[in-house]
C-alpha positions as CSV (number, residue, x, y, z in Angstrom):
1,M,-246.4,38.4,31.7
2,A,-247.0,41.3,33.8
3,A,-246.3,44.6,31.9
4,R,-242.7,45.7,32.5
5,R,-242.2,49.3,33.8
6,V,-238.8,50.2,32.6
7,S,-238.0,52.7,35.3
8,S,-238.8,50.2,38.3
9,L,-236.7,47.7,36.5
10,L,-233.8,50.0,36.0
11,S,-233.9,51.3,39.5
12,R,-233.4,47.7,40.8
13,S,-230.7,47.0,38.4
14,L,-228.5,49.9,39.3
15,S,-226.7,48.0,42.0
16,A,-226.2,44.9,40.0
17,S,-222.8,43.7,39.2
18,S,-221.0,44.0,35.5
19,P,-219.0,40.8,35.3
20,L,-217.8,41.4,31.7
21,L,-216.1,44.8,32.8
22,S,-212.6,45.5,33.4
23,R,-210.8,48.8,34.2
24,S,-208.3,50.4,31.6
25,Q,-205.3,51.8,33.0
26,G,-204.3,55.5,32.8
27,R,-207.7,56.9,30.8
28,N,-210.0,59.4,31.8
29,C,-213.3,60.0,30.0
30,Y,-213.5,63.8,30.6
31,N,-212.3,66.6,32.7
32,G,-213.4,66.1,36.2
33,G,-213.9,62.3,36.3
34,I,-216.0,59.7,34.6
35,L,-218.4,59.5,37.5
36,R,-220.3,62.8,38.1
37,R,-223.3,63.6,40.3
38,F,-224.4,66.3,38.3
39,G,-223.9,69.9,40.1
40,T,-222.9,68.3,43.4
41,S,-219.7,66.2,43.2
42,S,-217.4,64.8,40.9
43,A,-214.6,62.3,41.2
44,A,-211.7,61.2,39.0
45,E,-212.5,57.6,37.8
46,E,-210.6,55.5,35.3
47,L,-212.7,54.6,32.2
48,I,-214.1,51.1,32.3
49,S,-213.2,49.1,29.3
50,P,-215.7,46.5,28.1
51,S,-213.9,42.9,28.0
52,V,-216.0,41.6,25.0
53,Q,-214.6,41.1,21.5
54,V,-216.2,42.7,18.4
55,S,-216.1,39.4,16.5
56,H,-218.8,40.5,13.6
57,T,-218.2,43.5,11.7
58,Q,-219.1,42.1,8.2
59,L,-222.5,42.2,6.4
60,L,-224.7,38.9,7.0
61,I,-225.9,37.8,3.6
62,D,-227.3,34.3,2.7
63,G,-226.0,33.0,6.2
64,N,-222.5,34.1,5.7
65,F,-220.6,37.1,7.0
66,V,-219.2,38.8,4.0
67,D,-217.4,42.0,3.0
68,S,-219.3,44.8,1.2
69,A,-219.0,44.5,-2.6
70,S,-216.8,47.7,-2.5
71,G,-214.7,46.7,0.2
72,K,-215.5,50.0,2.0
73,T,-215.6,50.3,5.7
74,F,-216.7,52.9,8.2
75,P,-215.9,53.3,11.9
76,T,-218.4,52.8,14.6
77,L,-217.6,55.1,17.5
78,D,-217.5,54.8,21.5
79,P,-219.7,57.8,22.5
80,R,-218.0,58.2,25.7
81,T,-214.7,59.4,24.0
82,G,-215.5,59.6,20.2
83,E,-212.8,57.0,19.6
84,V,-213.1,54.1,17.1
85,I,-214.5,50.7,18.3
86,A,-214.3,48.9,15.1
87,H,-214.5,49.3,11.4
88,V,-217.7,47.8,9.9
89,A,-218.6,46.8,6.3
90,E,-220.2,49.7,4.4
91,G,-223.1,48.2,2.3
92,D,-224.6,50.3,-0.4
93,A,-226.9,49.5,-3.6
94,E,-225.0,46.2,-4.7
95,D,-225.0,44.9,-1.2
96,I,-228.8,45.6,-0.8
97,N,-229.2,43.8,-4.1
98,R,-227.2,40.8,-2.8
99,A,-229.2,40.6,0.2
100,V,-232.7,40.9,-1.2
101,K,-231.7,38.1,-3.8
102,A,-230.7,35.9,-0.9
103,A,-234.1,36.7,0.9
104,R,-236.0,36.3,-2.1
105,K,-234.6,32.7,-2.7
106,A,-235.0,31.8,0.9
107,F,-238.5,32.9,0.7
108,D,-239.6,31.5,-2.7
109,E,-237.3,28.1,-2.4
110,G,-236.2,27.8,1.1
111,P,-237.8,26.0,4.0
112,W,-238.7,28.7,6.3
113,P,-242.1,29.8,5.0
114,K,-243.0,26.0,4.3
115,M,-241.8,24.8,7.7
116,S,-244.6,24.0,10.1
117,A,-245.4,27.1,12.4
118,Y,-244.4,25.0,15.3
119,E,-240.9,24.3,13.9
120,R,-240.5,28.1,13.4
121,S,-241.4,28.7,17.0
122,R,-238.8,26.4,18.5
123,V,-236.1,28.1,16.4
124,M,-237.2,31.4,17.7
125,L,-237.3,29.9,21.3
126,R,-233.8,28.5,21.0
127,F,-232.8,32.0,19.9
128,A,-234.2,33.5,23.1
129,D,-232.5,31.0,25.3
130,L,-229.1,31.9,23.4
131,V,-229.8,35.6,23.9
132,E,-229.9,35.0,27.9
133,K,-226.9,32.8,27.6
134,H,-224.8,35.6,25.9
135,S,-226.6,38.5,27.8
136,E,-223.5,40.0,29.1
137,E,-221.7,40.1,25.6
138,L,-224.9,41.8,23.9
139,A,-225.3,44.2,26.8
140,S,-221.8,45.1,26.8
141,L,-221.7,45.6,22.9
142,E,-225.0,47.7,23.3
143,T,-223.4,50.1,25.8
144,W,-220.3,50.3,24.1
145,D,-221.8,51.2,20.7
146,N,-224.6,53.3,22.0
147,G,-223.7,55.0,25.4
148,K,-226.8,53.7,27.3
149,P,-226.0,52.6,31.0
150,Y,-224.8,49.0,31.1
151,Q,-227.3,48.0,33.8
152,Q,-230.2,49.4,31.5
153,S,-228.9,47.1,28.7
154,K,-228.3,44.1,30.8
155,N,-231.1,44.0,33.4
156,V,-233.7,45.8,31.5
157,E,-233.2,45.7,27.7
158,I,-232.0,42.1,27.1
159,P,-234.7,40.6,29.1
160,M,-237.3,42.5,27.1
161,F,-235.5,41.4,23.9
162,A,-235.7,37.9,24.9
163,R,-239.3,38.1,26.1
164,L,-240.2,39.6,22.6
165,F,-239.0,36.8,20.8
166,R,-240.8,34.2,23.1
167,Y,-243.9,36.2,22.7
168,Y,-243.9,36.0,18.8
169,A,-242.6,32.4,18.9
170,G,-246.0,31.6,20.8
171,W,-247.9,33.4,18.0
172,A,-246.2,31.5,15.1
173,D,-248.7,28.6,15.2
174,K,-251.8,30.5,16.0
175,I,-251.8,32.5,13.0
176,H,-255.0,31.4,10.9
177,G,-257.7,32.4,8.8
178,L,-261.5,32.2,9.0
179,T,-264.4,30.4,7.3
180,V,-266.7,33.1,6.2
181,P,-270.3,32.7,5.5
182,A,-271.6,33.9,2.1
183,D,-274.8,34.3,0.0
184,G,-275.0,31.5,-2.3
185,N,-273.5,27.9,-2.7
186,Y,-269.8,28.8,-1.9
187,H,-267.4,27.7,0.7
188,V,-265.3,30.9,1.6
189,Q,-262.3,30.8,3.6
190,T,-259.6,33.4,4.3
191,L,-255.8,32.6,4.4
192,H,-253.3,34.5,6.2
193,E,-250.0,34.3,4.1
194,P,-246.6,35.7,4.7
195,I,-246.1,38.8,2.7
196,G,-242.6,37.9,1.2
197,V,-239.3,39.8,1.5
198,A,-239.6,42.3,4.4
199,G,-237.1,45.3,4.4
200,Q,-236.5,46.7,7.9
201,I,-234.6,49.9,8.9
202,I,-234.0,50.3,12.5
203,P,-232.6,53.4,14.6
204,W,-229.8,53.8,16.9
205,N,-231.4,54.7,20.2
206,F,-232.6,51.1,21.2
207,P,-230.8,48.8,18.5
208,L,-231.5,45.5,20.2
209,L,-235.3,46.3,21.0
210,M,-235.9,47.7,17.6
211,F,-234.4,44.6,16.1
212,A,-236.8,42.5,18.1
213,W,-240.0,44.6,17.4
214,K,-239.4,44.1,13.8
215,V,-237.6,40.7,13.2
216,G,-239.8,38.9,15.9
217,P,-243.2,39.3,14.2
218,A,-241.8,39.0,10.6
219,L,-240.3,35.7,11.6
220,A,-243.3,34.5,13.2
221,C,-245.2,34.9,10.1
222,G,-242.8,33.1,7.9
223,N,-241.1,36.0,6.1
224,S,-237.6,36.5,5.0
225,I,-235.7,39.8,5.9
226,V,-233.4,42.3,4.9
227,L,-232.5,44.5,7.9
228,K,-230.5,47.8,7.7
229,T,-228.8,48.8,10.9
230,A,-228.3,52.3,12.0
231,E,-224.7,53.4,11.0
232,Q,-224.1,54.6,14.5
233,T,-224.9,51.2,16.3
234,P,-224.4,48.1,13.9
235,L,-222.5,45.7,16.3
236,T,-225.4,44.0,18.2
237,A,-227.6,43.2,15.3
238,F,-224.6,41.2,13.8
239,Y,-224.1,39.5,17.0
240,A,-227.9,38.6,17.3
241,G,-227.8,37.6,13.6
242,K,-225.1,35.1,14.6
243,L,-227.0,33.7,17.5
244,L,-230.2,33.3,15.0
245,L,-228.1,31.1,12.9
246,E,-227.0,29.2,15.6
247,A,-230.5,28.6,16.8
248,G,-231.2,27.0,13.3
249,L,-232.7,29.8,11.4
250,P,-232.0,28.7,7.5
251,P,-229.6,30.9,5.5
252,G,-231.0,33.7,3.7
253,V,-234.0,34.3,6.0
254,L,-232.2,36.9,7.8
255,N,-229.9,39.3,6.1
256,I,-228.2,42.3,7.9
257,V,-226.5,45.2,6.0
258,S,-224.8,47.9,7.7
259,G,-224.5,51.3,5.8
260,F,-225.9,54.8,5.4
261,G,-229.3,55.9,4.7
262,P,-228.8,57.8,1.4
263,T,-227.1,54.7,0.0
264,A,-228.2,51.5,1.8
265,G,-231.3,52.7,3.2
266,A,-232.7,54.4,0.1
267,S,-231.9,51.2,-2.0
268,L,-233.7,49.1,0.2
269,A,-236.7,51.3,0.4
270,S,-237.0,51.7,-3.4
271,H,-236.1,48.0,-4.2
272,M,-238.6,46.5,-6.6
273,D,-238.3,43.0,-5.0
274,V,-239.0,44.0,-1.4
275,D,-242.7,43.3,-0.6
276,K,-243.0,45.2,2.5
277,L,-241.1,48.2,4.4
278,A,-240.9,49.0,8.0
279,F,-238.9,51.9,9.4
280,T,-238.3,53.5,12.7
281,G,-236.5,56.9,12.7
282,S,-237.2,60.5,12.3
283,T,-240.3,62.0,10.7
284,D,-238.3,63.8,8.0
285,T,-236.6,60.5,7.0
286,G,-240.0,58.7,7.2
287,K,-241.4,61.1,4.4
288,V,-238.4,60.3,2.3
289,I,-238.8,56.4,3.1
290,L,-242.4,56.6,2.1
291,G,-242.0,58.3,-1.1
292,L,-239.3,55.9,-2.2
293,A,-241.6,53.1,-1.5
294,A,-244.4,54.5,-3.3
295,N,-242.3,55.3,-6.4
296,S,-241.0,51.8,-6.7
297,N,-243.5,49.0,-6.5
298,L,-245.9,50.7,-4.1
299,K,-244.8,48.4,-1.2
300,P,-246.8,48.8,2.1
301,V,-244.9,50.9,4.8
302,T,-245.2,50.9,8.5
303,L,-243.6,54.0,10.2
304,E,-242.7,54.5,13.7
305,L,-241.4,58.1,13.8
306,G,-240.9,61.0,16.2
307,G,-242.9,62.5,19.0
308,K,-243.4,65.3,21.5
309,S,-245.4,63.7,24.1
310,P,-247.2,65.8,26.8
311,F,-246.8,64.7,30.4
312,I,-249.7,66.4,32.2
313,V,-249.6,66.6,36.1
314,F,-253.1,67.7,37.8
315,E,-253.3,69.6,41.0
316,D,-254.5,66.3,42.9
317,A,-251.5,64.2,41.8
318,D,-248.8,62.8,44.3
319,I,-246.2,65.3,43.3
320,D,-243.3,63.4,44.5
321,K,-244.1,60.5,42.4
322,A,-245.2,62.8,39.3
323,V,-241.7,64.6,39.6
324,E,-239.8,61.2,39.6
325,Q,-242.1,59.8,36.8
326,A,-241.6,63.0,34.7
327,H,-237.8,63.0,35.3
328,F,-237.6,59.4,34.1
329,A,-240.1,60.1,31.2
330,L,-237.7,62.6,29.8
331,F,-234.2,61.7,30.8
332,F,-234.5,57.9,30.1
333,N,-232.0,56.8,27.7
334,Q,-230.2,60.1,27.7
335,G,-233.4,61.7,26.5
336,Q,-233.0,59.7,23.1
337,C,-236.5,58.1,23.3
338,C,-239.2,58.8,20.6
339,C,-242.0,58.7,23.3
340,A,-240.2,60.9,26.0
341,G,-242.3,63.0,28.0
342,S,-240.8,66.2,26.6
343,R,-243.7,68.6,27.2
344,T,-244.4,68.7,31.1
345,Y,-247.7,70.5,31.6
346,V,-248.3,71.3,35.3
347,H,-251.4,72.7,37.0
348,E,-250.6,76.3,38.2
349,K,-251.4,75.5,41.7
350,V,-248.7,73.0,42.1
351,Y,-246.4,74.4,39.4
352,D,-243.8,76.2,41.6
353,E,-243.4,73.1,43.9
354,F,-243.1,71.0,40.7
355,V,-240.3,73.0,39.2
356,E,-238.3,73.3,42.5
357,K,-238.4,69.6,42.9
358,S,-237.7,68.7,39.3
359,K,-234.6,71.1,39.6
360,A,-233.4,69.1,42.7
361,R,-234.0,65.8,41.1
362,A,-232.1,66.7,38.0
363,L,-229.1,68.1,40.0
364,K,-228.9,64.5,41.6
365,R,-228.9,62.7,38.5
366,V,-225.7,60.7,38.1
367,V,-223.9,61.3,34.7
368,G,-220.8,59.3,33.7
369,D,-219.2,56.4,32.1
370,P,-222.3,54.1,31.2
371,F,-220.2,51.1,32.4
372,K,-220.0,52.1,35.8
373,K,-222.5,51.0,38.5
374,G,-224.9,53.8,39.7
375,I,-224.9,55.8,36.5
376,E,-228.1,57.0,35.2
377,Q,-227.1,58.8,32.1
378,G,-224.3,58.5,29.6
379,P,-223.2,60.3,26.6
380,Q,-225.4,61.3,23.7
381,I,-224.9,59.1,20.6
382,D,-222.6,61.2,18.6
383,S,-221.3,64.7,17.8
384,K,-224.2,65.5,15.5
385,Q,-226.8,64.7,18.2
386,F,-224.7,66.4,20.8
387,K,-224.6,69.6,18.7
388,K,-228.3,69.3,18.0
389,V,-229.3,69.1,21.6
390,M,-226.9,72.2,22.6
391,N,-228.4,74.2,19.9
392,Y,-231.9,73.8,21.4
393,I,-230.7,74.6,24.9
394,R,-229.3,78.0,23.5
395,S,-232.7,78.3,21.8
396,G,-234.5,78.0,24.9
397,V,-232.3,80.5,26.5
398,E,-232.6,82.9,23.9
399,S,-236.4,82.6,23.7
400,N,-236.4,83.6,27.5
401,A,-237.5,80.3,29.1
402,T,-235.8,80.1,32.7
403,L,-233.0,77.8,32.8
404,E,-233.2,76.1,36.2
405,C,-230.3,74.0,35.9
406,G,-227.8,72.3,33.3
407,G,-227.5,73.8,30.0
408,D,-223.8,72.9,29.2
409,Q,-221.4,70.1,28.4
410,I,-219.8,68.1,30.9
411,G,-216.1,67.8,30.3
412,D,-214.4,68.2,26.9
413,K,-214.2,64.6,25.6
414,G,-217.2,62.4,24.6
415,Y,-220.8,63.7,24.2
416,F,-222.0,64.2,27.9
417,I,-224.5,66.8,28.5
418,Q,-225.7,68.2,31.8
419,P,-229.4,67.2,32.7
420,T,-231.3,70.6,31.9
421,V,-234.5,71.8,33.2
422,F,-236.4,74.7,31.8
423,S,-239.5,76.5,33.4
424,N,-241.7,79.1,32.2
425,V,-241.8,77.4,28.7
426,K,-244.3,78.8,26.1
427,D,-246.0,76.6,23.6
428,N,-244.4,78.7,20.5
429,M,-240.9,78.1,21.8
430,L,-238.9,75.6,19.8
431,I,-238.0,73.5,22.8
432,A,-241.8,73.0,23.3
433,Q,-242.4,72.2,19.5
434,D,-239.5,70.2,18.3
435,E,-238.2,66.8,19.2
436,I,-234.9,67.5,20.9
437,F,-233.9,63.8,21.6
438,G,-231.9,64.7,24.6
439,P,-231.7,65.5,28.3
440,V,-233.8,68.6,28.2
441,Q,-236.9,68.9,30.2
442,S,-239.5,71.8,29.4
443,I,-242.0,72.6,32.0
444,L,-245.1,74.5,31.1
445,K,-247.9,75.8,33.2
446,F,-251.8,75.2,32.8
447,R,-255.1,76.3,34.4
448,D,-257.8,73.5,33.5
449,V,-258.7,70.4,31.9
450,D,-260.1,71.8,28.6
451,E,-257.0,74.0,28.3
452,V,-254.4,71.6,28.7
453,I,-256.0,69.0,26.3
454,K,-256.2,71.5,23.4
455,R,-252.5,72.4,24.1
456,A,-251.4,69.0,24.3
457,N,-252.9,68.0,21.1
458,D,-251.7,71.1,19.3
459,T,-248.7,69.4,17.8
460,R,-247.8,67.5,14.5
461,Y,-246.9,64.5,16.6
462,G,-249.0,61.9,18.5
463,L,-246.9,59.0,19.6
464,A,-247.6,58.9,23.6
465,A,-248.8,60.9,26.7
466,G,-248.6,60.7,30.4
467,V,-251.4,61.9,32.7
468,F,-250.8,62.1,36.5
469,T,-253.9,62.5,38.6
470,K,-255.9,60.7,41.4
471,S,-259.2,61.2,39.7
472,L,-260.8,58.5,37.7
473,D,-262.9,60.8,35.8
474,T,-260.0,63.2,34.9
475,A,-257.9,60.1,34.0
476,N,-260.7,58.7,31.7
477,R,-261.7,62.0,30.0
478,V,-258.2,63.2,29.3
479,S,-256.8,59.8,28.1
480,R,-259.7,59.5,25.6
481,A,-259.3,63.1,24.5
482,L,-255.6,62.9,23.8
483,K,-254.5,62.1,20.3
484,A,-251.8,59.6,20.9
485,G,-251.1,56.2,20.1
486,T,-250.2,55.3,23.9
487,V,-251.4,57.0,27.0
488,W,-249.8,56.3,30.4
489,I,-251.9,57.0,33.6
490,N,-249.8,57.6,36.8
491,C,-247.0,55.7,35.2
492,F,-244.7,56.1,32.0
493,D,-242.7,53.9,29.7
494,V,-244.4,50.7,30.5
495,F,-243.6,48.4,27.6
496,D,-244.8,44.9,27.3
497,A,-244.6,42.5,24.3
498,A,-248.4,42.3,24.2
499,I,-249.1,46.3,24.3
500,P,-249.2,47.9,20.7
501,F,-247.0,50.8,20.0
502,G,-247.3,53.6,17.2
503,G,-248.4,57.0,16.8
504,Y,-251.1,59.2,15.5
505,K,-250.6,62.1,12.8
506,M,-246.9,62.6,11.9
507,S,-245.7,60.0,14.5
508,G,-246.4,57.4,11.8
509,N,-248.9,54.8,10.9
510,G,-249.2,51.0,11.9
511,R,-248.3,49.4,15.2
512,E,-245.7,47.3,16.6
513,K,-245.6,44.8,19.1
514,G,-248.7,42.7,20.3
515,I,-251.0,40.9,18.0
516,Y,-251.3,44.3,15.8
517,S,-247.8,43.8,14.5
518,L,-248.6,40.5,12.8
519,N,-250.8,42.3,10.3
520,N,-247.6,44.2,9.1
521,Y,-246.4,41.0,7.9
522,L,-249.3,39.1,6.4
523,Q,-251.3,39.0,3.2
524,I,-255.0,37.9,3.4
525,K,-256.3,36.0,0.7
526,A,-259.9,34.9,0.1
527,V,-260.5,31.5,-1.5
528,V,-264.0,30.8,-2.8
529,T,-265.0,27.5,-3.8
530,A,-268.4,26.9,-5.7
531,L,-270.5,24.1,-4.0
532,N,-272.6,21.5,-5.7
533,K,-275.6,20.5,-3.7
534,P,-274.1,21.2,-0.4
535,A,-275.7,19.4,2.7
536,W,-275.5,22.8,4.3
537,I,-274.2,26.3,4.3
């Protein structure tokens, strides 16, 4: 399959219809209307209500949806309004114990790791078919719970989700070891075996895609799983879990626990009967996760953490295309993307032109109800993230960066923020150092290649980078010099099931997607057999 450029897929999806949506009566999302072309117009619009039922709010343990042991629930909120969508079972240490026990039994005694790899792949392929069949329900739940545009959920992320499972279904019967030559009369072979019970903790910014990045390779390798959802966005994981059971996944192979980090997450990370842990989230939380894993049974951990990715525009770049790609690299998914191009370095010869065009593009960005056609930007995930972003905007102003546009809340209900552009940003400013995770573009000026390479690498992060130039020599030199796990040249956010993703430095360790992700869920065993009078070695 050709690599998917999220930006091009999204632009084609904006005119698509939303068959599961209906308008609620008499409700406005915020003052000035639900649809707003930031800075130029606004129109009073009714809030669109998703016509999908929230049917699964319990924990999935051993093939059944069950209440939490404590009976507690917590609300999951609509970020458009801050109102409650549903109350979800609140898992804690006891529920993690139940889920791990079910996963251990499924791995040690159940059919999944003993099933032929071909049969495992067939289950995963059936699941991908069911995802496509129920794409409208999944997309509606994803947008309702997360706030991302419905067209992004339906026409970009759901197809990528299904593609990832088909990709790993294809790997299931191609995982094998080697015959190794050795000195002496010995037959040596390596076996690639499933690692056991995999604990997985996923974030709220891409709930379905992160589900696929972790669950897909773990299942292909024959493992059982305990998955903890982000407390902000638990709904689509439960729906996907139901579809996996419908596809034929045996009970206990996938267990899903919703809950909070200090309780459910910490219990999973420190559990003595979990054989491997995978986490996607903030760098600070990643440090805690790593410590808990080390202080328990020293389980191996893969971490996909934060980023502060440079987006470098050279003087020979196609400026109009660079402006559009830089805009997308930062504002995609409300800026809530770990690899966002959040440090935009622009050569001094084209800096002023780039700033003016970036400001004009941000002013045209359509912000509003993510269920409405044509919307490019919905609300931030919750009040905590909203306040964090607004604090960084204030920091940018106070540090004397030039606020070109934006910088304020839209309306007084929900968590909508104006697309914000800062120019004259310096490397020592917080907005150029910290991961903002919101719609705030920082544009910095540079003079030459050596300077920008040094400045781009002067960060604790190393997740991704973008390079815009017409020079093959410049692209080659800079891409090799940047300390980042992914470098996009004259493009950004190209994600494909086969392309590995992960970071250098404090952006994490290990890789997800592609063949490299399989290594996270396999043990390698060497089997050495003495030979008596072998015919050959």
